[in-house]
OpenMM code with the backbone's topology and positions (N, CA, C; nanometers):
from openmm import Vec3, app, unit

residues = "UNK UNK UNK UNK UNK UNK UNK UNK UNK UNK UNK UNK UNK UNK UNK UNK UNK UNK UNK UNK UNK UNK UNK UNK UNK UNK UNK UNK UNK UNK UNK UNK UNK UNK UNK UNK UNK UNK UNK UNK UNK UNK UNK UNK UNK UNK UNK UNK UNK UNK UNK UNK UNK UNK UNK UNK UNK UNK UNK UNK UNK UNK UNK".split()
positions = [
    Vec3(3.5499, -2.3835, -2.3175),
    Vec3(3.4536, -2.3923, -2.4242),
    Vec3(3.4860, -2.5127, -2.5117),
    Vec3(3.3825, -2.5706, -2.5630),
    Vec3(3.3991, -2.6866, -2.6487),
    Vec3(3.3839, -2.6471, -2.7953),
    Vec3(3.4341, -2.7304, -2.8842),
    Vec3(3.4238, -2.7022, -3.0274),
    Vec3(3.3044, -2.7754, -3.0859),
    Vec3(3.1874, -2.7369, -3.0380),
    Vec3(3.0604, -2.7892, -3.0874),
    Vec3(2.9595, -2.6746, -3.0808),
    Vec3(2.8384, -2.6938, -3.1316),
    Vec3(2.7419, -2.5823, -3.1308),
    Vec3(2.7193, -2.5182, -2.9942),
    Vec3(2.7224, -2.5964, -2.8876),
    Vec3(2.7047, -2.5382, -2.7538),
    Vec3(2.8218, -2.4464, -2.7180),
    Vec3(2.9426, -2.4901, -2.7502),
    Vec3(3.0609, -2.4078, -2.7242),
    Vec3(3.0612, -2.2815, -2.8089),
    Vec3(3.0181, -2.2940, -2.9355),
    Vec3(3.0112, -2.1770, -3.0233),
    Vec3(2.9098, -2.0760, -2.9692),
    Vec3(2.7959, -2.1259, -2.9209),
    Vec3(2.6942, -2.0366, -2.8634),
    Vec3(2.7487, -1.9677, -2.7381),
    Vec3(2.8272, -2.0404, -2.6588),
    Vec3(2.8890, -1.9822, -2.5394),
    Vec3(2.9867, -1.8708, -2.5788),
    Vec3(3.0608, -1.8917, -2.6861),
    Vec3(3.1548, -1.7909, -2.7344),
    Vec3(3.0820, -1.6647, -2.7788),
    Vec3(2.9720, -1.6806, -2.8529),
    Vec3(2.8942, -1.5655, -2.8981),
    Vec3(2.8332, -1.4930, -2.7780),
    Vec3(2.7840, -1.5678, -2.6794),
    Vec3(2.7274, -1.5060, -2.5591),
    Vec3(2.8324, -1.4242, -2.4854),
    Vec3(2.9549, -1.4741, -2.4799),
    Vec3(3.0633, -1.4001, -2.4176),
    Vec3(3.0903, -1.2705, -2.4934),
    Vec3(3.0921, -1.2776, -2.6253),
    Vec3(3.1171, -1.1587, -2.7071),
    Vec3(3.0048, -1.0566, -2.6936),
    Vec3(2.8821, -1.1025, -2.6719),
    Vec3(2.7678, -1.0119, -2.6583),
    Vec3(2.7727, -0.9288, -2.5305),
    Vec3(2.8578, -0.9653, -2.4375),
    Vec3(2.8725, -0.8889, -2.3137),
    Vec3(2.9455, -0.7576, -2.3381),
    Vec3(3.0053, -0.7417, -2.4561),
    Vec3(3.0793, -0.6208, -2.4909),
    Vec3(2.9995, -0.5419, -2.5939),
    Vec3(2.9979, -0.4114, -2.5790),
    Vec3(2.9198, -0.3281, -2.6692),
    Vec3(2.9992, -0.2939, -2.7945),
    Vec3(2.9289, -0.2431, -2.8926),
    Vec3(2.9935, -0.1983, -3.0150),
    Vec3(2.9814, -0.2989, -3.1279),
    Vec3(3.0369, -0.2592, -3.2415),
    Vec3(3.0340, -0.3466, -3.3573),
    Vec3(3.1325, -0.4612, -3.3372),
    Vec3(3.1032, -0.5724, -3.4037),
    Vec3(3.1858, -0.6903, -3.3828),
    Vec3(3.2072, -0.7600, -3.5163),
    Vec3(3.3279, -0.8076, -3.5370),
    Vec3(3.3609, -0.8903, -3.6533),
    Vec3(3.4525, -1.0026, -3.6059),
    Vec3(3.4400, -1.1173, -3.6674),
    Vec3(3.5218, -1.2334, -3.6345),
    Vec3(3.6146, -1.2590, -3.7512),
    Vec3(3.7423, -1.2782, -3.7229),
    Vec3(3.8370, -1.3136, -3.8282),
    Vec3(3.8907, -1.4531, -3.7986),
    Vec3(3.8851, -1.5372, -3.9000),
    Vec3(3.9294, -1.6749, -3.8851),
    Vec3(4.0290, -1.7077, -3.9947),
    Vec3(4.1399, -1.7642, -3.9570),
    Vec3(4.2406, -1.8069, -4.0538),
    Vec3(4.2210, -1.9551, -4.0814),
    Vec3(4.2147, -1.9893, -4.2083),
    Vec3(4.2001, -2.1299, -4.2440),
    Vec3(4.0647, -2.1867, -4.2069),
    Vec3(3.9573, -2.1103, -4.2288),
    Vec3(3.8243, -2.1538, -4.1869),
    Vec3(3.7665, -2.2636, -4.2753),
    Vec3(3.8390, -2.3062, -4.3773),
    Vec3(3.7924, -2.4170, -4.4585),
    Vec3(3.8193, -2.5507, -4.3936),
    Vec3(3.8972, -2.5525, -4.2875),
    Vec3(3.9332, -2.6782, -4.2230),
    Vec3(3.8817, -2.6837, -4.0812),
    Vec3(3.9741, -2.6623, -3.9885),
    Vec3(3.9407, -2.6755, -3.8469),
    Vec3(3.8285, -2.5820, -3.8021),
    Vec3(3.8229, -2.4642, -3.8568),
    Vec3(3.7276, -2.3645, -3.8089),
    Vec3(3.5999, -2.3559, -3.8917),
    Vec3(3.5774, -2.4516, -3.9810),
    Vec3(3.4596, -2.4472, -4.0682),
    Vec3(3.3298, -2.4465, -3.9875),
    Vec3(3.3220, -2.5273, -3.8842),
    Vec3(3.2002, -2.5323, -3.8021),
    Vec3(3.1732, -2.4011, -3.7322),
    Vec3(3.2779, -2.3400, -3.6781),
    Vec3(3.2619, -2.2110, -3.6112),
    Vec3(3.2215, -2.1034, -3.7116),
    Vec3(3.2859, -2.1009, -3.8276),
    Vec3(3.2524, -2.0017, -3.9302),
    Vec3(3.1066, -2.0154, -3.9717),
    Vec3(3.0618, -2.1375, -3.9919),
    Vec3(2.9224, -2.1630, -4.0304),
    Vec3(2.8269, -2.1168, -3.9203),
    Vec3(2.8580, -2.1513, -3.7955),
    Vec3(2.7719, -2.1127, -3.6831),
    Vec3(2.7602, -1.9605, -3.6717),
    Vec3(2.8727, -1.8910, -3.6818),
    Vec3(2.8722, -1.7451, -3.6706),
    Vec3(2.7937, -1.6814, -3.7849),
    Vec3(2.8137, -1.7306, -3.9070),
    Vec3(2.7421, -1.6749, -4.0229),
    Vec3(2.5918, -1.6972, -4.0092),
    Vec3(2.5522, -1.8148, -3.9648),
    Vec3(2.4098, -1.8438, -3.9464),
    Vec3(2.3482, -1.7595, -3.8358),
    Vec3(2.4297, -1.7160, -3.7401),
    Vec3(2.3825, -1.6304, -3.6306),
    Vec3(2.3817, -1.4830, -3.6704),
    Vec3(2.4176, -1.4528, -3.7957),
    Vec3(2.4169, -1.3150, -3.8428),
    Vec3(2.5415, -1.2366, -3.8066),
    Vec3(2.6462, -1.3051, -3.7638),
    Vec3(2.7710, -1.2388, -3.7277),
    Vec3(2.8525, -1.2096, -3.8537),
    Vec3(2.9338, -1.1050, -3.8475),
    Vec3(3.0234, -1.0708, -3.9574),
    Vec3(3.1490, -1.1565, -3.9450),
    Vec3(3.1731, -1.2407, -4.0450),
    Vec3(3.2874, -1.3315, -4.0439),
    Vec3(3.3796, -1.2956, -4.1588),
    Vec3(3.5069, -1.2728, -4.1281),
    Vec3(3.6080, -1.2436, -4.2286),
    Vec3(3.7042, -1.3620, -4.2312),
    Vec3(3.7111, -1.4265, -4.3468),
    Vec3(3.7991, -1.5425, -4.3597),
    Vec3(3.9313, -1.4983, -4.4202),
    Vec3(4.0400, -1.5286, -4.3513),
    Vec3(4.1734, -1.4919, -4.3971),
    Vec3(4.2421, -1.6125, -4.4587),
    Vec3(4.3176, -1.5885, -4.5653),
    Vec3(4.3974, -1.6950, -4.6234),
    Vec3(4.5179, -1.7199, -4.5346),
    Vec3(4.5608, -1.8439, -4.5321),
    Vec3(4.6821, -1.8758, -4.4572),
    Vec3(4.8003, -1.8140, -4.5296),
    Vec3(4.8964, -1.7613, -4.4563),
    Vec3(5.0140, -1.7027, -4.5216),
    Vec3(5.0972, -1.8101, -4.5908),
    Vec3(5.1654, -1.7692, -4.6967),
    Vec3(5.2543, -1.8626, -4.7645),
    Vec3(5.3687, -1.8974, -4.6703),
    Vec3(5.4004, -2.0226, -4.6664),
    Vec3(5.5087, -2.0657, -4.5785),
    Vec3(5.6340, -2.0872, -4.6614),
    Vec3(5.7479, -2.0547, -4.6048),
    Vec3(5.8726, -2.0732, -4.6815),
    Vec3(5.8966, -2.2210, -4.7103),
    Vec3(5.9583, -2.2461, -4.8235),
    Vec3(5.9936, -2.3840, -4.8592),
    Vec3(6.0961, -2.4382, -4.7613),
    Vec3(6.0850, -2.5635, -4.7321),
    Vec3(6.1795, -2.6262, -4.6395),
    Vec3(6.2953, -2.6861, -4.7176),
    Vec3(6.4051, -2.6971, -4.6495),
    Vec3(6.5238, -2.7576, -4.7132),
    Vec3(6.4945, -2.9005, -4.7559),
    Vec3(6.5402, -2.9375, -4.8695),
    Vec3(6.5293, -3.0741, -4.9224),
    Vec3(6.3837, -3.1178, -4.9417),
    Vec3(6.2906, -3.0231, -4.9411),
    Vec3(6.1505, -3.0567, -4.9624),
    Vec3(6.0872, -3.1350, -4.8474),
    Vec3(6.1517, -3.1379, -4.7318),
    Vec3(6.1004, -3.2116, -4.6163),
    Vec3(5.9741, -3.1467, -4.5618),
    Vec3(5.8891, -3.2273, -4.5053),
    Vec3(5.7675, -3.1757, -4.4439),
    Vec3(5.7901, -3.1483, -4.2980),
] * unit.nanometer
topology = app.Topology()
chain = topology.addChain("A")
for resn in residues:
    res = topology.addResidue(resn, chain)
    for name in ("N", "CA", "C"):
        topology.addAtom(name, app.Element.getBySymbol(name[0]), res)
């Protein structure tokens, strides 16, 4: 699958093959997953955006 509208539609089509209620959870959807989150919301899907967990500080402030 690709990370463009066609790939997002393919992902939703795959999910539709399964019955029952469906929700999508995305971590950090303000960045890399913003397009997918937008596509799912516009398609009427339930999208739950999770905050990224706090990461421990590194020694000496190194990145």
